[in-house]
C-alpha positions in Angstrom: -24.2 48.8 -16.4 -21.5 51.6 -16.4 -22.9 54.3 -18.9 -19.0 55.7 -19.5 -17.7 52.6 -21.2 -15.3 53.3 -24.1 -15.9 51.4 -27.6 -12.7 49.4 -26.7 -14.4 48.4 -23.4 -17.4 46.9 -25.6 -15.0 45.1 -27.7 -14.0 47.7 -30.9 -11.0 47.1 -32.8 -9.2 48.3 -36.0 -10.9 45.3 -37.6 -14.4 47.2 -37.6 -12.6 50.7 -37.6 -11.1 50.0 -41.0 -14.6 49.0 -42.3 -15.9 52.9 -42.0 -16.0 55.4 -44.6 -15.2 59.1 -43.6 -19.0 59.8 -44.4 -20.0 57.2 -41.9 -17.7 58.2 -39.4 -19.7 61.7 -39.6 -23.0 60.8 -39.7 -23.3 57.4 -37.9 -22.2 55.7 -34.7 -21.4 51.9 -33.9 -23.5 50.2 -31.3 -23.0 46.5 -30.3 -26.1 44.1 -30.0 -26.3 42.7 -26.7 -30.0 40.7 -26.5 -32.4 39.7 -29.1 -35.9 39.3 -28.7 -39.0 38.5 -30.9 -39.5 42.5 -32.0 -36.3 44.2 -31.0 -32.7 44.0 -30.2 -30.8 45.6 -27.2 -27.9 47.4 -27.9 -24.8 48.9 -25.6 -23.0 52.1 -26.8 -20.7 54.5 -25.4 -23.9 56.1 -24.2 -25.3 53.4 -22.4 -28.1 50.7 -23.5 -30.7 51.1 -26.0 -33.2 49.2 -27.9 -33.4 48.7 -31.9 -36.9 47.6 -33.1 -36.8 44.9 -35.9 -37.7 45.9 -39.2 -38.2 43.8 -42.3 -35.4 45.4 -44.2 -32.8 44.6 -41.5 -30.6 41.7 -41.9 -30.9 39.1 -39.3 -28.6 40.3 -36.4 -26.8 38.1 -33.9 -25.9 39.1 -30.3 -22.4 40.2 -30.4 -22.9 42.1 -33.9 -21.9 45.6 -34.4 -24.2 47.9 -36.4 -24.3 51.6 -37.3 -26.9 54.0 -36.2 -28.0 57.2 -37.3 -28.4 60.1 -34.8 -32.3 59.2 -34.7 -31.2 55.9 -33.5 -32.3 54.3 -37.0 -30.4 51.2 -38.3 -28.1 52.0 -41.3 -26.2 48.7 -41.7 -24.2 45.8 -40.2 -20.5 45.6 -39.9 -18.3 42.6 -41.4 -18.1 39.8 -38.5 -14.7 38.8 -37.1 -16.0 35.4 -36.3 -19.4 34.0 -36.4 -21.1 31.0 -35.0 -24.5 29.2 -36.2 -25.9 25.9 -36.3 -28.6 23.9 -38.0 -31.9 24.7 -36.0 -32.6 21.7 -34.0 -35.4 19.2 -34.8 -36.7 18.8 -38.5 -36.5 22.5 -39.6 -34.2 23.2 -42.5 -32.6 26.6 -41.5 -29.6 28.1 -39.9 -29.8 29.6 -36.4 -27.1 32.1 -35.3 -25.6 31.7 -32.2 -23.1 34.6 -31.8 -20.7 36.9 -33.5 -17.5 38.7 -32.8 -16.0 36.2 -30.0 -12.6 35.9 -29.3 -12.8 33.1 -27.0 -15.5 30.1 -26.3 -15.3 28.5 -22.9 -16.9 25.1 -23.8 -18.5 24.3 -20.5 -18.5 20.1 -19.7 -19.1 18.6 -16.0 -17.4 15.9 -14.6 -20.2 13.9 -14.2 -22.3 11.0 -15.9 -23.0 13.7 -18.6 -19.5 14.0 -19.6 -19.4 13.0 -23.6 -16.2 13.4 -25.8 -18.5 13.3 -28.9 -20.4 16.2 -27.8 -16.9 18.2 -27.0 -15.5 17.4 -30.6 -19.1 18.9 -31.9 -18.3 22.0 -29.8 -14.8 22.1 -30.8 -15.7 22.0 -34.5 -18.1 25.0 -34.3 -15.7 26.9 -32.6 -12.9 26.2 -35.1 -15.0 26.8 -37.8 -15.8 30.2 -36.3 -11.7 31.0 -35.8 -12.2 31.7 -32.4 -9.9 30.1 -29.6 -11.6 27.0 -27.6 -10.9 26.8 -23.9 -12.4 23.6 -22.1 -13.9 24.3 -18.8 -14.5 21.4 -16.6 -16.9 22.1 -13.8 -18.3 20.4 -10.7 -14.7 19.4 -10.0 -15.7 19.5 -6.0 -17.9 16.4 -6.8 -15.2 14.4 -8.7 -12.9 11.9 -6.9 -10.6 11.3 -10.1 -10.2 14.1 -12.7 -7.3 12.4 -14.5 -9.9 10.1 -15.8 -11.6 13.0 -17.7 -8.3 14.6 -18.4 -6.4 11.7 -20.1 -9.1 11.2 -23.1 -9.2 15.0 -23.8 -5.5 15.3 -23.9 -5.8 12.6 -26.6 -8.2 14.6 -28.8 -5.9 17.9 -28.6 -3.0 18.0 -26.5 -2.7 21.6 -27.1 -6.2 22.3 -26.0 -6.3 24.8 -23.1 -8.4 23.0 -20.3 -9.4 24.7 -16.9 -10.7 22.2 -13.7 -13.1 24.6 -12.0 -15.6 24.2 -8.9 -18.2 27.1 -10.4 -19.1 28.0 -6.8 -15.6 28.7 -5.8 -14.4 32.2 -7.3 -10.6 31.1 -6.2 -10.7 27.9 -8.8 -11.6 30.6 -11.6 -8.4 32.4 -11.6 -7.1 30.6 -14.6 -9.9 31.9 -16.7 -8.9 35.6 -16.1 -6.5 35.3 -19.1 -9.4 35.3 -21.5 -11.5 37.8 -19.8 -9.3 41.1 -20.0 -11.0 44.2 -20.9 -12.4 44.5 -24.3 -12.1 40.7 -24.9 -15.6 38.9 -25.4 -16.0 35.2 -24.2 -18.9 32.9 -25.1 -20.4 30.1 -23.1 -21.4 26.7 -24.8 -22.3 23.6 -22.9 -25.4 21.4 -22.4 -28.2 22.4 -19.8 -27.0 21.3 -16.3 -23.2 21.8 -16.7 -23.0 24.9 -14.4 -23.0 27.5 -17.3 -25.3 30.0 -15.1 -23.3 29.1 -11.7 -20.1 30.0 -13.7 -21.4 33.3 -15.0 -22.7 34.3 -11.6 -19.4 33.6 -9.7 -17.2 35.4 -12.5 -19.7 38.4 -12.3 -19.4 38.5 -8.5 -23.1 37.6 -7.9 -24.9 35.6 -5.6 -27.9 33.4 -6.2 -30.0 35.9 -4.5 -28.9 39.0 -6.6 -31.8 39.8 -8.9 -29.2 40.0 -12.0 -27.8 36.9 -11.3 -28.6 34.1 -13.9 -31.1 31.5 -12.3 -29.8 28.2 -11.8 -31.6 24.7 -11.5 -30.5 21.5 -10.1 -29.9 18.5 -12.3 -31.4 15.0 -12.9 -29.9 12.5 -10.5 -30.7 9.4 -12.7 -28.6 10.6 -15.7 -27.0 14.0 -14.3 -28.6 16.0 -17.1 -29.7 19.6 -16.4 -32.9 21.6 -17.4 -32.5 24.6 -19.4 -31.9 27.8 -17.3 -30.8 30.5 -19.8 -33.5 31.2 -22.2 -31.7 33.8 -24.7 -28.5 34.8 -25.5 -27.0 37.9 -23.8 -23.9 40.0 -23.2 -22.8 40.6 -19.4 -19.8 42.9 -18.3 -17.4 41.1 -15.7 -15.5 43.0 -12.8 -12.2 42.7 -14.8 -13.7 44.6 -17.7 -14.4 41.6 -20.2 -17.7 40.6 -21.7 -19.5 37.3 -21.5 -22.1 36.1 -23.8 -24.3 33.4 -22.1 -26.1 31.1 -24.5 -29.1 28.6 -23.8 -28.2 24.8 -23.1 -27.8 23.1 -26.5 -28.2 19.3 -26.0 -28.7 19.0 -30.0 -26.2 20.7 -31.7 -26.5 20.1 -35.5 -23.2 20.9 -37.9 -23.4 22.6 -41.1 -21.0 24.3 -43.3 -18.4 23.3 -40.7 -15.8 21.0 -42.8 -12.9 23.4 -42.2 -13.6 23.1 -38.4 -13.8 19.6 -38.4 -10.6 19.2 -40.4 -8.7 21.0 -37.4 -10.5 19.3 -34.8 -9.6 16.0 -36.1 -6.3 17.3 -37.2 -4.6 13.8 -36.0 -6.6 12.1 -38.4 -6.2 14.5 -41.6 -2.4 13.9 -40.5 -2.5 10.3 -40.8 -4.5 10.6 -44.1 -1.6 12.2 -45.8 0.0 8.6 -45.5 -2.7 6.9 -47.2 -2.1 5.1 -50.5 -5.3 6.7 -52.3 -5.8 10.6 -52.0 -9.5 10.1 -51.9 -9.2 7.2 -49.2 -12.5 7.2 -46.8 -10.8 5.2 -44.1 -13.1 2.5 -44.4 -11.8 -0.9 -45.9 -9.3 0.7 -48.6 -5.7 -1.1 -48.8 -3.0 1.3 -47.7 -5.2 3.0 -45.3 -2.8 4.8 -42.8 -5.7 5.7 -40.4 -6.9 2.2 -40.2 -3.4 1.0 -39.6 -3.0 3.6 -37.0 -5.9 2.1 -35.2 -4.5 -1.3 -35.3 -1.1 0.0 -33.9 -2.9 1.5 -31.1 -2.1 5.1 -32.0 -5.7 6.2 -32.9 -9.0 5.4 -31.1 -11.7 3.6 -33.4 -14.2 5.8 -31.5 -12.3 9.0 -32.6 -12.5 7.8 -36.2 -16.0 7.0 -35.8 -17.1 10.4 -34.5 -15.1 11.9 -37.5 -17.0 9.9 -40.0 -20.4 10.6 -38.4 -19.9 14.4 -37.9 -18.5 14.6 -41.7 -21.3 13.1 -43.0 -23.7 15.1 -40.8 -22.4 18.4 -41.7 -22.5 17.3 -45.3 -26.3 16.3 -45.2 -27.0 19.5 -43.3 -25.1 22.1 -45.7 -26.8 20.6 -48.7 -30.0 21.1 -47.1 -29.1 24.6 -46.2 -27.9 25.4 -49.9 -31.3 24.3 -51.1 -33.2 26.0 -48.8 -31.3 29.4 -49.5 -31.6 28.9 -53.0 -35.3 28.5 -52.5 -35.3 31.6 -50.6 -33.5 33.5 -53.4 -35.9 32.4 -56.0 -38.9 33.3 -53.7 -37.5 36.6 -53.2 -37.0 37.2 -57.0 -40.7 35.9 -57.5 -42.0 38.3 -54.9 -40.0 41.6 -56.5 -41.3 40.4 -59.8 -44.8 40.3 -59.0 -44.5 43.6 -57.1 -42.9 45.2 -60.1 -45.9 44.0 -62.3 -48.7 45.1 -59.8 -47.1 48.6 -59.8 -46.9 48.8 -63.6 -50.8 47.7 -63.7 -51.5 50.5 -61.4 -49.8 52.8 -63.4 -51.7 52.1 -66.6 
């Protein structure tokens, strides 16, 4: 990595600058979290790369966060995030899992094969909209697809304003359209399932061959269902030759939404607009009389699949949000109990 990068090249902007007091400007310096490991974070700064050991007193950081360190490299505080991605942890675990922060644009990567899934793309769009980042849908493996339009047509029905780029991740010339979002100081994250070509896309954008020791590993896909295997195992910031920063993420076939109602309303803006014409303000778009949404389905203006996807995701995020809220409340109560117990123990020792 070039050790002479400026803060602006690392993604620093006025949003973060205005959070600093005069005392902090004199006593601390900002660094950006680039990798997360079990016991430590890696970070990038104007002096190069460094390591920040994880301490119990530190908040949970995400790749992309900006934090302040003192002249001894010790943690002071985390700066407010401009954008933040999280999901409910996979499986039965009831806790929030950080994905990334301070991301300008998200490349939602999907492949033009049997693994193409509109419902999954809507999940990713909701996540990106909730984080207030710009989504760009990147359709990979165009060289293996005979009819790209069969994929583009349903996507345009989802959102005709959605930026869509069709690429062959092995051919750098097909990636020129992505450079608009990869300029110096801009941070782009990749989201997508395993096997859609994310690692190959990263390697090509970075100008690396598969034999380069810094290149992301790639794996083939299962021929029976076009599903892939995990190759990226951790979130990591990469630098691009054009000056942008890339945040690759592990493939996420299971993406549980939580605290994502605003993102869903934006993703399904066609339904929310139609709902304004419903007879009842609390219409659930089931069997209520005067439902403008169901009328649009009957008239062929809206697909039933889309309404079903909307209902499913809204219900999912409501259930997960309630579970996470209950877990947070339990954690707060447990924290208060620990503090009270420690206070009593100190008082007993002082007698």
